Backbone as a ProteinNet text record, in pm:
[ID]
protein_1_A
[PRIMARY]
DIAISWHPAPFAGVNNPVSLACNEIDFHFSGRAAHASATPHLGRSALDAVELMNVGVNYLREHMPSSARIHYAITDAGGHAPNVVQARASVRHLVRARSLPELHALSARVRAVAEGAAMMTGTTVTSHIVSGDANLVGNTPLETLMHRHLERLGPPAFDAADRATAEAFQKTFTAEDIASAFERFGLKLRRGVALCDTIVPPESGAGTLVGSTDVGTVSWVVPTVQMRGATYAIGTPGHSWQLVAQGKLPAAHRGMEHAAKVMAATALDLIADPVLIAAAKADHAARLDGTPFVNPIPDDVDPPLPVKSNA
[TERTIARY]
81.1	0	84.5	191.5	272.2	420.1	504.2	649.4	709.3	794.4	859.5	1010.2	1081	1223	1300.7	1432.4	1517.1	1644.9	1717.9	1844.7	1937.1	2063.1	2157.3	2169.5	2196.1	2202.3	2274.6	2302.6	2359.9	2254.6	2127.8	2020.1	1909.1	1830.9	1718	1587.8	1500.7	1370.8	1304.6	1179.1	1109	1172.1	1200.4	1264.2	1173.1	1228.8	1156.3	1134.3	1008.3	984.8	1007.7	1129.4	1167	1294.5	1289.2	1408.4	1392.5	1497.7	1493.8	1480.6	1388.2	1384	1509.8	1558.5	1685.5	1693.7	1777.1	1818.2	1967	2036.1	2173.7	2166.2	2222.8	2213	2353.2	2387.5	2514.2	2495.3	2587	2587.2	2715.6	2700.8	2815.1	2823.5	2934.9	2956.3	3053	3020.5	3106.3	3144.5	3274	3323	3411.5	3518.3	3611.3	3753.4	3835.6	3974.5	4054.7	4156.5	4247.6	4373.9	4480.7	4603.4	4575.5	4598.3	4555.2	4637.2	4754.2	4836.8	4836.8	4854.8	4866.9	4732.4	4628.8	4496.7	4383.8	4392.7	4286.7	4152.2	4152.3	4026.9	3945.4	4013.2	3942.2	3881.4	3917.9	3869.1	3738.2	3663.1	3541.1	3550.1	3578.3	3616.7	3497.1	3491.6	3389.3	3416.9	3544.6	3578.6	3534.8	3549.6	3496.9	3347.2	3277.8	3133.3	3099.4	3174.7	3152.3	3175	3284.6	3314.2	3207.6	3162.6	3058.9	2926.8	2896.9	2775.9	2783.7	2897.9	2912.2	2899.5	2955.9	2942.8	2795.5	2727.6	2586.7	2501.1	2528	2453.3	2481.6	2605.6	2638.8	2566.1	2547.7	2468.2	2319.6	2275.8	2137.2	2099.7	2199	2171	2094.3	2123.5	2055.8	1906.4	1870.2	1734.1	1657.8	1697	1621.6	1580.7	1484.5	1440.7	1557.1	1554.3	1665.7	1681	1576.2	1584.4	1646.1	1659.8	1715	1867.6	1923.5	2069	2111	2228.8	2288.1	2436.6	2484	2626.7	2673.6	2804.3	2851.5	2993.6	3026.6	3162.2	3193.7	3311.5	3355.9	3403.5	3336.9	3368.2	3462.3	3474.3	3566.6	3606.7	3733.7	3783	3838.8	3832.2	3873.1	4016.4	4089.7	4229.9	4324.5	4452.9	4554.1	4643.7	4623.1	4712	4655.4	4721	4669	4687.9	4771.5	4793.7	4696.4	4590.1	4486.1	4352.2	4275.1	4138	4056.4	3996.5	3928.8	3798.9	3789.7	3672.7	3557.9	3586.3	3480.1	3502.5	3395.9	3403.1	3264.9	3263.7	3137.5	3134.6	3015.5	2996.1	2867.6	2869.1	2750	2696.4	2569.7	2504.6	2401.7	2404.7	2305.4	2213.3	2090.3	1991.5	1895	1876.5	1786.6	1684.8	1563.5	1457.9	1361.2	1280.5	1195.3	1084.3	1040	931	956.8	884	900.1	867.1	753	725.8	835.5	887.7	994	1121.7	1148	1266.3	1259.4	1145.1	1132.6	1151.9	1098.9	1114	1259	1327.8	1466.8	1558.2	1532.5	1613.8	1602.2	1482.8	1465.1	1548.8	1559.5	1641.2	1789.5	1832.9	1973.2	2002.6	1908.7	1928.1	1936.6	1858.9	1864.4	2001	2059.9	2195.5	2294.3	2279.5	2368.9	2356.3	2231.8	2212.3	2277.2	2265.5	2328.9	2479.2	2539.9	2684.7	2728.3	2647.8	2679.4	2671.5	2570	2556	2673.3	2717.1	2826.9	2958.5	2974.8	3103.6	3099.9	2986.2	2977.2	2986.7	2946.1	2949	2805.9	2794.3	2663	2661.4	2542	2530.6	2417.1	2441.1	2337.1	2334.6	2222.1	2212.4	2130.2	2157.2	2072	2073	1960.2	1945.5	2012.5	2091.9	2161.5	2080.4	2027.1	1949.4	1860.6	1774.2	1687.6	1607.3	1563.3	1479.7	1369.3	1253.6	1148.3	1169.2	1101.8	1106.5	1019.7	1049.4	971	831.6	732.7	596.3	569.8	543.7	522.8	391	372.8	248.4	227.9	141.3	124.7	79.2	-20.5	-59	55.1	133.2	244.5	354.8	382.2	488.2	449.1	322	273.8	287.2	250.4	259.3	403.9	492.6	632.5	694.8	661.4	716.2	670.6	548.4	498.8	585.2	625.4	710.9	852.9	900.3	1031.8	1031.6	925.2	914.5	907.7	835.2	820.9	953.3	1030.1	1156.3	1270.4	1269.1	1379.2	1496	1603.2	1719	1794.6	1885.4	1964.6	2044.5	2065.9	2134.9	2285.3	2345.7	2491	2559.5	2675.6	2747.7	2867.6	2942.4	3054.6	3161.2	3184.1	3283.8	3239.7	3110.3	3058.6	3082.7	3054.7	3067.8	3214	3302.1	3445.3	3497.7	3454.4	3496.9	3442.9	3317.7	3258.9	3330.9	3369.4	3445	3578.9	3641.8	3768.8	3748.3	3638.4	3609.7	3579.3	3508.6	3474.2	3597.5	3709.1	3832.3	3883.3	3834.3	3874.5	3777.7	3670.1	3572.3	3604.4	3548	3556.1	3438.1	3451.6	3340.1	3218.8	3242.3	3132.5	3059.6	3133.7	3070.7	2970	3012.8	2929	2808.2	2831.7	2720.9	2618.8	2667	2577.4	2487.8	2541.2	2460.3	2341.4	2365.3	2254.7	2155.2	2206.9	2120.6	2030.5	2084.3	2005.9	1886.6	1901.1	1791.7	1708.6	1731.7	1652.5	1678.9	1799.9	1835.4	1933.8	1927.8	2022.4	2157.6	2265.1	2399.8	2428.5	2473.3	2512.6	2656.1	2745.8	2887.1	2912.7	3005.2	3042.2	2950.1	2853.8	2764.6	2811.6	2860.3	2919.6	2822.2	2725.5	2627.3	2486.5	2390.1	2250	2203.3	2138.1	2081.4	1938	1872.7	1736.1	1662.9	1531.9	1451.3	1413.5	1444.7	1415.7	1266.3	1197.3	1054.6	1031.9	912.9	883	893.5	931.9	943.1	1038	1140.7	1241.8	1338.9	1390	1482.3	1407.6	1479.9	1417.2	1388.8	1457.2	1436.8	1490.7	1589.3	1646.7	1777.8	1844	1970.2	1946	1907.1	1866.7	1927.3	1927.5	1975.8	1860	1890.6	1791.4	1797.3	1686.2	1679.9	1584.3	1617.2	1526.2	1398.4	1398.4	1274.7	1170.1	1215.7	1122.5	1037.4	1098.2	1023.3	916.7	953.4	857.5	740.3	771	667.5	562.6	589.4	487.9	389.6	433.2	353.2	272.7	327.2	262.7	291.3	198.8	227.8	355.2	442.9	577.2	613.1	684.4	739.3	883.7	966.7	1109.8	1160.3	1244.7	1306.2	1455.2	1512.5	1657.3	1705.1	1800.7	1857.8	1995	2017.3	2146.4	2251.7	2352	2452.1	2595.7	2615.1	2752.3	2764.5	2888	2917.5	2853.8	2800.1	2738.1	2844.7	2815.7	2909.7	2984.7	2966.2	3035.4	2996.4	3093.1	3058.5	3003.5	2901	2845	2944.6	2939.3	3024.7	3173.5	3208.5	3347.3	3410.8	3544.3	3613	3570.1	3538.8	3494.1	3361.3	3272.6	3144.2	3163.5	3249.4	3278.1	3340.5	3435.1	3508	3417.8	3306.6	3214.6	3106.6	3103.6	2992.3	2976.5	3085.6	3076.3	3107	3112	3138.9	3014.4	3033.3	2917.4	2807.1	2843.6	2741.2	2651.8	2710.9	2630.8	2531.6	2574.9	2485.8	2374.4	2408.4	2305	2201	2248.2	2155.1	2067.7	2125.2	2047.9	1942.1	1979.3	1882.6	1770.3	1806.7	1708.1	1606.7	1656.2	1567.2	1478.5	1535.4	1457.7	1341	1363.8	1256.5	1142.7	1179.2	1077.4	999.9	1070.5	1004.9	909.9	956	873	748.4	764.7	649.8	548.8	599.6	511.5	434.6	504.2	439.9	334.8	364.5	271.4	139.3	148.7	26.7	-55.3	13.4	-56.7	-125	-56.6	-115.6	-238.2	-230.5	-340.1	-458.8	-437.9	-545.3	-558.8	-648	-667.6	-709.1	-765.5	-804.8	-683.3	-570.5	-447.4	-399.5	-409.9	-369.1	-459.5	-587.8	-682.2	-651.8	-617.1	-584	-457.7	-359.3	-235	-260.4	-345.1	-375.2	-452.4	-540.6	-616	-523	-429	-331.4	-245.8	-205.7	-122.7	-194.8	-321.4	-399.7	-419.6	-440.9	-462.9	-336.7	-221.4	-96.2	-66	-90.4	-63.5	-165.6	-289.9	-395	-405.6	-393.6	-409.1	-284.6	-174.4	-51.6	-1.5	15.2	57.8	203.2	230.8	367.7	439.9	544.6	629.1	764.5	792.4	915.5	1036.8	1124.7	1243.3	1342.7	1325	1407	1319.4	1346.2	1263.2	1267	1166.2	1153.7	1270.4	1335.2	1441.8	1579.5	1586.3	1714.8	1735.7	1846	1880.5	1983.5	1989.1	2091.9	2231.7	2327.2	2462.4	2541.7	2495.9	2563.7	2674.9	2783.1	2892.9	2846.6	2895.5	2861	2945.3	2878.2	2950.7	3011	3133.5	3201.9	3179.6	3167.7	3155.7	3290.2	3396.3	3530.4	3564
-122.1	0	127.2	127.2	247.5	208.3	294.4	275.7	383.1	340.3	431.2	414.4	525	516.2	625.6	618	725.2	733.6	842.6	862.4	941	901.9	979.8	1123.5	1214.9	1357.2	1430.8	1560.5	1637.8	1684	1685.5	1732.2	1627.8	1630.7	1540.2	1612.8	1546.2	1604.3	1525.3	1553.8	1490.6	1539.5	1445.6	1479.9	1569.8	1678.9	1758.5	1669.6	1635.2	1532.5	1583.5	1625.4	1673.1	1599.6	1531.8	1469.5	1470.2	1435.2	1435.5	1293.1	1274.1	1148.4	1139.2	1020	1009.2	880.4	884.3	766.6	772.9	661.6	645.8	570.7	629.9	572.2	558.9	439.6	416.7	433.6	508.4	527.8	467.3	372.6	304	343	404.5	444.9	347.5	312.2	223.5	294.4	289.9	354.5	261.2	315.5	235.4	277.2	181.6	210.9	242	323.9	357.1	417	420.9	487.1	637.1	700.6	839.7	937.3	896.7	986.1	946.3	816.1	771.3	768	720	708.2	758	881.6	930.4	939.5	955.4	971.2	841.2	730.5	602.7	572.5	651.6	626.7	698.2	640.3	702.6	694.9	808.2	809.2	803.1	693.5	682.6	780.3	808.8	903.9	1044.7	1080.7	1210.3	1218.9	1108.3	1107.7	1130.1	1065.2	1085.1	1231.3	1288.3	1427.7	1521.4	1497.2	1582.1	1566	1444.2	1425.9	1507.5	1502.4	1578.2	1727.8	1775.3	1917.3	1951.1	1863.7	1887.7	1891.5	1800	1798.8	1925.8	1971	2094	2215	2217.3	2324.5	2308.7	2185.3	2159.8	2220.8	2238.2	2283.9	2416.4	2505	2635.4	2620.4	2510.6	2496.3	2382.2	2351.2	2253	2320.1	2264.1	2326.8	2348.1	2458.1	2492.4	2392.1	2316.8	2217	2086.3	2068.3	1944.4	1944.3	1825.2	1807.4	1699	1715	1609.4	1602.8	1483.8	1461.9	1347.9	1341.7	1231.9	1191	1068.1	1015.5	929.7	952.3	867.6	735.7	629	498.3	416	452.3	383.8	482.7	524	621.6	554.8	422.5	353.4	307.2	329.2	285.3	399	364.7	462.2	510.3	460.1	496.2	615.5	732.2	848.8	841.7	745.9	736.9	640.8	604.7	518.4	589.9	587.8	638.4	536.7	581.1	489.2	437.1	305.3	242.8	224.9	242.4	228.5	332.6	373.4	462.9	465.5	486.8	485.8	597.6	647.4	750.8	719.5	746.1	726.5	863.2	887.5	1012.4	984.5	1067.5	1061.9	1181.6	1153.6	1257.3	1266.6	1387.7	1407.5	1517.2	1497.8	1596.6	1593.6	1698.2	1716.6	1611.8	1557.6	1460	1353.1	1241.1	1132.8	1176.8	1244.1	1287.4	1379.1	1468.1	1558	1479.7	1376.4	1293.4	1223.3	1162.2	1088.8	1182.8	1304	1400.3	1443.6	1471.4	1516.4	1403.6	1281.5	1168	1149.5	1171.3	1160.7	1265	1383.8	1488.4	1452.6	1392.3	1349.6	1241.3	1148.4	1045.2	1105.7	1210.6	1277	1340.7	1397	1452.9	1342.9	1225.1	1113.1	1071.7	1065.4	1031	1134.7	1263	1367.8	1354.8	1321.1	1302.9	1186.9	1080.5	966.4	1004.5	1083.8	1127.3	1214.3	1303.1	1393.5	1320.9	1207.1	1136.4	1010.2	977.9	857.2	730.3	740	624	579.8	474.5	430.8	434.6	443.5	450.7	361.3	293.6	220.7	271.7	255.8	301.1	203.2	198	119.5	181	171.7	226.1	132.1	189.6	112.7	110.5	226.2	235.6	359.3	374.3	491.5	498.8	618.2	643.6	740.9	726.7	826	937.3	1048.9	1158	1123.5	1184.6	1161.5	1222.1	1148.5	1198.5	1216.7	1340.1	1368.7	1314.5	1322.4	1277.6	1353.4	1453.5	1542.1	1470.2	1381.7	1314.2	1235.4	1167.5	1089.3	1180.1	1287.1	1378.9	1448.3	1484.7	1546.5	1449.8	1325.3	1222.9	1199.8	1184.6	1158.8	1277.8	1398.5	1517.8	1525.8	1484.4	1486.3	1397	1283.4	1195.2	1251.2	1318.1	1382.9	1492.2	1570.3	1676	1618.1	1507.9	1445.4	1387.2	1328.4	1263.7	1363.6	1469.1	1564.9	1515.9	1594.4	1556.6	1438.8	1377.5	1266.1	1309.4	1214.6	1244.5	1228.5	1319.2	1316	1359.9	1300.4	1338.7	1427.2	1465.1	1557.3	1498.5	1368.3	1303.6	1307.2	1285.2	1293.6	1432.3	1534.4	1671.5	1708.9	1661	1689.4	1625.5	1503.3	1435.7	1508.1	1550.6	1623.5	1755.6	1823	1948	1923.7	1810.6	1777.7	1756.3	1691	1671.9	1805.5	1893.1	2022.2	2103.2	2079.3	2150.9	2113.8	2002.5	1962.7	2014.3	2083.4	2138.6	2284.6	2335.2	2479.1	2548.1	2678.8	2756	2746.5	2735.2	2723.1	2589.5	2480.9	2351.3	2361.9	2425.6	2434.2	2524.6	2639.3	2731.5	2668.2	2592.1	2528.4	2425.1	2354.5	2254.2	2319.7	2431.6	2503.1	2553.9	2607.8	2665.8	2560.8	2443.7	2338.8	2297.7	2305.2	2265	2384.9	2500.8	2619.1	2674.5	2653.9	2698.9	2814.9	2900.6	3010.3	2957.7	3006.9	2962.7	2987.7	2884.2	2894.6	2843.9	2933.7	2896.6	2822.9	2727.2	2653.8	2538.1	2508.4	2394.8	2281.3	2173.1	2065.2	1952.7	1929.1	1823	1877.2	1811.2	1853.1	1861.7	1972.8	1988.3	2039.5	2020.7	2069	1978.5	1992.9	1920.6	2018	1981.3	2068	2058.6	2170.6	2167.3	2103	2045.8	1987.4	2089.9	2040.1	2120	2237.5	2219.8	2324.8	2320.8	2436.7	2447.2	2471.7	2526.1	2561.5	2440.1	2328	2208.5	2222.1	2312	2332.6	2257.8	2221.4	2147.9	2008.9	1917.4	1784.6	1678.4	1556.5	1443.6	1353.7	1225	1125.8	1009.4	937.3	826.6	719.9	593	485	486.5	559.3	575.4	648.2	732.7	802.7	706.8	601.2	502.6	436.8	402.6	343.1	438.2	567.5	665.2	684.2	642.2	646.2	530.9	423.5	301.9	294.8	349.2	338.8	466.7	515.1	633.2	613.5	712.3	698.8	819.8	796.1	904.6	870.1	971.3	950.9	1059.8	1022	1121.4	1127.6	1239.8	1254.3	1229.3	1141.3	1113.3	1175.1	1253.6	1321.8	1219.9	1197.4	1095.2	1142.6	1267.9	1312.7	1464.4	1511.8	1652.4	1742.4	1853.8	1951.7	2008.1	2001.1	2049.6	1939.3	1814.1	1702.5	1694.8	1701.5	1692.1	1553.7	1550	1421.9	1340.6	1208.9	1116.7	1145.9	1187.5	1224.5	1123.8	1131	1042.1	1072.7	1200.6	1235.4	1168.5	1158	1093.2	944.3	880.6	738.4	716.8	804.9	788	800.6	873.2	890.8	782.1	694	601.1	499.1	467	367	425.7	557.1	620.1	614.2	629.6	626.4	725.3	843.6	941.3	888.5	815.7	759.4	657	575.5	476	543	650.4	722.2	781.5	838.4	894.7	788.4	670.9	561.2	511.3	496.2	452.4	555.6	681.5	789	776.6	754.1	738.7	615.2	507.9	384.1	404.4	479.1	506.4	585.1	685.7	767.6	684.7	602.8	518.6	418.9	356.9	258.3	322.6	441	510.4	549.3	592.7	626.8	504.1	392.6	268.7	221.9	233.9	189.9	266.7	397.1	478.1	435.5	407.2	368.9	233.2	139.4	8.1	18.7	107.4	120.1	198.6	277.9	366.3	358.6	276.9	265.3	396.4	489.5	618.6	694.4	683.1	748.4	691.1	559.8	496.3	542.4	549.4	594.9	738.5	823.9	963.1	970.6	886.7	884.3	838.3	738.1	688.1	792.2	864.4	968.4	1080.5	1119.6	1223	1176.7	1050.7	993.4	997.1	954.3	953.2	1094.5	1189.9	1327.9	1386.7	1355	1408.6	1351.5	1222.8	1162.6	1208.4	1229.3	1284.1	1208.3	1076.7	995.3	982.5	1046.9	1036.3	892.5	827.2	686.7	674.4	567.8	540.3	462.5	521	454.1	432.3	309.2	278.7	326.9	407.7	454.7	343.3	226.4	110.6	15.9	0.3	-88.7	-232.8	-309.2	-447	-535.3	-501.4	-588.1	-555.3	-461	-424.4	-507.3	-578.2	-659.5	-586.5	-620.3	-560.5	-594.8	-502.4	-527.1	-618.6	-741.7	-836.9	-908.1	-944.6	-1016.1	-1153.1	-1191.8	-1321.6	-1429.7	-1532.7	-1642.6	-1734.5	-1771.4	-1862.1	-2005.5	-2095.4	-2238.6	-2305.9	-2227.5	-2287.1	-2325.9
0	0	0	77.3	98.3	95.2	38.6	44.1	134.9	227.6	322.4	307.8	288.3	257.1	328.9	318.6	372.4	290.5	306.6	236.3	328.2	340	420.9	370.6	463.4	430.3	543.1	523	633.8	734	693.7	780.5	786.2	894.5	911.7	881	808.6	776.5	665.4	640.7	529.8	399.4	311.6	185.1	100.8	48.2	-49.6	-171.9	-205.2	-307.5	-449.5	-474.3	-606.4	-648.1	-759.5	-817.1	-967.7	-1038.1	-1183.1	-1235.7	-1329.1	-1403	-1488	-1510.7	-1584.3	-1663.8	-1764.8	-1840.8	-1867.9	-1844	-1891.2	-2023	-2127.4	-2261.2	-2319.7	-2364.1	-2432.8	-2582.9	-2645.1	-2789.8	-2845.2	-2936.9	-2997.1	-3144.4	-3181.7	-3321	-3388.6	-3513.9	-3593.1	-3721.7	-3753.9	-3875.1	-3954.4	-4009.7	-4090.2	-4057.1	-4021.7	-3987.3	-4113.3	-4093.8	-4203.8	-4145.1	-4227.5	-4185.3	-4183.6	-4069.3	-4052.2	-4135.1	-4182.5	-4263.3	-4410	-4438.3	-4576.8	-4648.8	-4580.9	-4646.5	-4557.3	-4509	-4418.7	-4488.2	-4622.1	-4693.5	-4696.5	-4667.5	-4665.2	-4528.4	-4427.9	-4292.9	-4264.3	-4174.2	-4123	-3970.5	-3907.7	-3767	-3672.1	-3596.1	-3492	-3378.4	-3354.4	-3249.2	-3288.3	-3416.3	-3462.1	-3434.2	-3458.2	-3436.4	-3288.9	-3199	-3055.8	-3019	-3069.5	-3035	-3090.9	-3212.7	-3270.5	-3194.3	-3149.4	-3069.7	-2941.7	-2874.4	-2750.4	-2774.7	-2885.2	-2919.6	-2945.2	-3017.9	-3046.9	-2921.9	-2828	-2703	-2623.4	-2625.8	-2553.7	-2612.7	-2743.2	-2803.4	-2769.6	-2746.9	-2712.2	-2577.4	-2489.1	-2352.5	-2348.9	-2443.1	-2444.1	-2474.1	-2537.3	-2588.7	-2520.4	-2398.6	-2320.3	-2189.5	-2116.8	-1992.2	-1896	-1823.2	-1734.9	-1621	-1589.5	-1482.3	-1529.4	-1659.6	-1714.3	-1702.9	-1708.2	-1700.1	-1799	-1857.7	-1940.3	-1906.2	-1873.5	-1847.3	-1937.9	-1962.5	-2047.4	-2010.7	-2050.3	-2034.2	-2155.8	-2214.2	-2325.9	-2267.1	-2300.7	-2243	-2330.1	-2457	-2548.1	-2655.3	-2650.6	-2748.9	-2873.4	-2880.6	-3002.8	-3005.8	-2899	-2896.5	-2864.2	-2854.8	-2812.6	-2926.5	-3046.2	-3157.3	-3234.3	-3229.4	-3299.9	-3451.1	-3499.3	-3644.2	-3711	-3640.1	-3694.3	-3682.6	-3789.4	-3781.3	-3701.5	-3593.4	-3502.1	-3563.9	-3569.5	-3631.1	-3532.1	-3404	-3304.1	-3195.4	-3132.8	-3017.2	-2952.8	-2821.5	-2748.5	-2646	-2619.5	-2519.4	-2443.6	-2313.5	-2230.6	-2189.2	-2218.6	-2180.2	-2071.2	-1968.3	-1861.4	-1880.5	-1919.5	-1949	-1831	-1777.7	-1663.9	-1697.4	-1647.2	-1669.2	-1551.4	-1539.9	-1422.8	-1412.5	-1525	-1521.9	-1626.6	-1615.2	-1711.9	-1854.4	-1880	-2017.2	-2072.9	-1989.2	-2032.9	-2061.5	-1981.6	-2003.6	-2138.4	-2169.2	-2294.5	-2414	-2404.2	-2513.8	-2530	-2417.8	-2424.9	-2473	-2430.1	-2474.4	-2625.4	-2679.2	-2824	-2897.1	-2839.5	-2902.3	-2896.5	-2786.2	-2775.7	-2878.6	-2897.3	-2999.3	-3138.6	-3163.5	-3293.5	-3316	-3210.8	-3220.7	-3257.3	-3195.7	-3227	-3373.2	-3422.2	-3563.4	-3654.8	-3616.9	-3696.6	-3698.8	-3584	-3578.3	-3666.5	-3669.2	-3755.3	-3902.2	-3938.5	-4077.4	-4120	-4031.6	-4066	-4087.4	-4023.5	-4027.8	-4112	-4169.2	-4249.2	-4166.4	-4040.2	-3951.7	-3922.6	-3843.9	-3797.6	-3645.5	-3588	-3442.7	-3395.1	-3285.2	-3214.5	-3071.2	-3006.3	-2868.4	-2788	-2658.4	-2569.3	-2430.8	-2363.9	-2229	-2129.5	-2041.3	-1938.1	-1809.7	-1772.6	-1649.5	-1656.6	-1557.4	-1554.5	-1426.2	-1393.6	-1277.3	-1315.9	-1253.8	-1268.6	-1166.3	-1186.5	-1088.9	-968.5	-854.6	-733.7	-745.4	-699.1	-685.6	-536.6	-494.7	-353.5	-302	-170	-109.8	21	18.2	133.2	260.4	256.3	380.5	444.3	364.2	418.2	470.9	399.5	443.7	574	586.7	710.8	827.5	804.4	908.5	950.7	855.1	888.5	961.2	917	983	1127.5	1154	1291.3	1381.8	1332.5	1411.8	1423.9	1321.6	1330.5	1436.4	1438.1	1538.2	1679.6	1693.5	1824.8	1873.6	1782	1819.5	1833.1	1750.3	1751	1667.6	1658.6	1576.7	1638	1562.7	1616.5	1739.8	1829.4	1956	1939.3	1862.5	1844.5	1973.7	2003.8	2125.2	2090.9	2191.7	2173.3	2081.8	2092.9	2007.4	1860.7	1836.1	1699.1	1640.8	1721.1	1671.5	1649.1	1736.6	1719	1590.7	1563.4	1440.5	1318	1324.9	1212.4	1188.4	1295.8	1282.1	1212.4	1243.3	1177.6	1028.1	992.9	851	783.6	852.7	792.5	754.3	819.4	785.4	646.7	592.8	457.7	351.5	393.6	299.3	270.9	163.9	137.7	205.5	223.9	279.4	189.1	59	-36.7	-19.3	9.2	35.2	149.8	258.7	378	353.7	291.2	263.3	169.6	72	-24.5	42.5	143.5	213.9	283.6	352	416.2	312.2	202.7	99.8	36.5	7.8	-57.8	27.1	158.9	246.8	293	232.6	264.4	402.3	453.2	587.9	581.6	680.4	691.2	738	678	712.8	860.7	929.5	1069.8	1082.1	1107.7	1117.5	1248.8	1241.4	1360.9	1394.3	1307	1327.9	1237	1297.1	1219.2	1189.2	1280.2	1262	1282.5	1221.7	1230.1	1374.6	1409.4	1543.3	1537.1	1420.3	1402.7	1304.8	1296.2	1198.1	1086.8	965.6	851.5	816.9	800.6	765.9	628.8	605.1	473.6	361.7	245	122.9	139.1	220.9	236.2	118.6	83.7	-28.6	-158.7	-256.1	-383.7	-470.3	-444.5	-526	-666.2	-684.3	-816.9	-835.4	-725.9	-734.3	-677.3	-765.2	-720	-810.7	-760.4	-837.8	-878.2	-892.1	-931.2	-833.6	-822.4	-728	-779.3	-751.5	-790.2	-707.4	-595.4	-518.5	-603.4	-695.6	-783.2	-863.9	-915.3	-992.2	-904.8	-782.1	-688.7	-665.3	-653.5	-616.9	-725.4	-848.6	-954	-941.1	-875.6	-868.5	-739.8	-629.9	-500	-421.9	-337.6	-255.8	-174.6	-179.4	-123.6	-39.7	69.7	150.9	184.6	185.1	210.9	303.9	397.3	484.1	458.9	495.2	496.8	638.7	653.7	784.4	796.5	902.1	921.3	964.7	879.3	907.4	887.3	844.4	817.1	832.1	833.3	859.3	753.7	799.2	708.8	614.8	484.8	384.6	313.8	356.7	291.9	144.6	53.1	-89	-122.8	-206.7	-248.2	-328.9	-314.5	-389.6	-365.6	-244.7	-214.2	-118.7	-105	-10.8	132.8	158.4	294.1	328.6	229	253.2	281.7	203.5	225.1	363	398.8	525.2	646.6	634	747.4	753.8	655.3	641.2	752.2	823.6	930	1067.7	1077.3	1206	1296.3	1426.6	1517.9	1480.3	1430.3	1392.3	1282	1187	1077.6	1131.9	1227.6	1286.5	1366.9	1438.2	1514.1	1419.2	1308.4	1210.4	1146.9	1121.8	1063.9	1161.8	1288.1	1390.3	1407.3	1400.5	1409.4	1295.9	1173.8	1059.1	1074.3	1127.2	1143.6	1239.8	1345.6	1441.2	1375.2	1298.1	1231.6	1130.1	1053.2	952.9	1019.5	1129.3	1198.6	1258.5	1317.7	1377.1	1269.5	1152.2	1040.8	994.3	980.9	937	1036.8	1165.3	1269.1	1260.8	1241.4	1229.2	1108	996.6	874.6	890	955.5	977.4	1067.4	1164.3	1262	1208.8	1103.3	1057.2	904.8	853.7	708	642.4	719.2	662.5	611.9	683	639.5	506.4	491.9	366.2	252.2	279.3	176.6	134.4	230.1	198.3	113.7	146	69.5	-73.3	-90.7	-224.1	-306.2	-240.8	-311.4	-357.1	-272.3	-307.7	-424.5	-421.3	-527	-661.3	-661	-785.1	-839.2	-750.1	-793.5	-856.2	-800.1	-854.8	-993.3	-1011.8	-1142.8	-1245.7	-1202.5	-1288.5	-1421.2	-1413.3	-1533.2	-1619.3	-1581.7	-1660.5	-1655.7	-1769.5	-1766.8	-1720.8	-1650.7	-1607.2	-1716.6	-1771.6	-1868.9	-1802.5	-1766.9	-1693.9	-1773	-1710.9	-1783.5	-1814.8	-1752.1	-1787.6	-1869.5	-1998	-2080.4	-2030.4	-2068.4	-2021.5	-2065.4	-2177.1	-2227.9	-2170.3	-2075.6	-2015	-1888.5	-1884	-1768.1	-1681.9	-1552.4	-1466.8	-1519.8	-1510	-1561.5	-1468.8	-1454.6	-1366.4	-1441.7	-1372	-1438.1	-1486.6	-1601.4	-1659.5	-1592.9	-1541.2	-1476.6	-1580.3	-1557.7	-1649.1	-1604.5	-1703.4	-1672.9	-1658.4	-1679.7	-1672.9	-1529.3
[MASK]
+++++++++++++++++++++++++++++++++++++++++++++++++++++++++++++++++++++++++++++++++++++++++++++++++++++++++++++++++++++++++++++++++++++++++++++++++++++++++++++++++++++++++++++++++++++++++++++++++++++++++++++++++++++++++++++++++++++++++++++++++++++++++++++++++++++++++++++++++++++++++++++++++++++++++++++++++++++++

């Protein structure tokens, strides 16, 4: 009936239900190898096609919604020999947009850029989706309920040792890192605060600097609520060594236990009162308003698991 989730963060509170739908798409270009000096006219460079695609996508940025994002990484440059026209090359693009319909439209435009790059270079291109997430669908009744339990419990019970360790980590951050953390959660900058000591109100922050989450896909199928659990020093850069290094410290465990209590209390209320579940389902249906769910991961895409050898 209901999905209840959490995600580590610098602050504790109900998650602002804003995320970007996304698709990771691999583009594989095939051309024709040739000696780059003696017979360059016989070559058709797949690497040229990758570079032209990236240039085309970069020009596309001006003409897509400001909330959308596109990132890329060249996964195969075709080899290390510059005196050979590369017959193969691949690039992975991560396309993000505010909603599923917007994502599908933007992904189609990125594919068109890839086709154009192939035409310009006399190569061919194939593409396949690697992974994807839908955007988060909020749920006011569930968020109100979860926030009530957060207010009742208060922030995580960090001790002096936790705060001293967090202060040591903060010395490795920039002032901009710390200020940005407060800004993202809609909080006023407070200097000298290393760990969360407050509950962030629902829907705090502008919701303009966000990532993507697989919880978003769940939220299209079933009413979903997610909280942020304070588990690391304020200002910790995402996907950084500092974040990894704090992952098993006592503060992280305290933040996780804090989140578990809030999630359990929320679930208990829902189990005890079917009216709350009905309200959550009604809110969910109203937000979708008949918009069909198109899974950003097609049915024919399998998880990228290693192939077991029979040897």
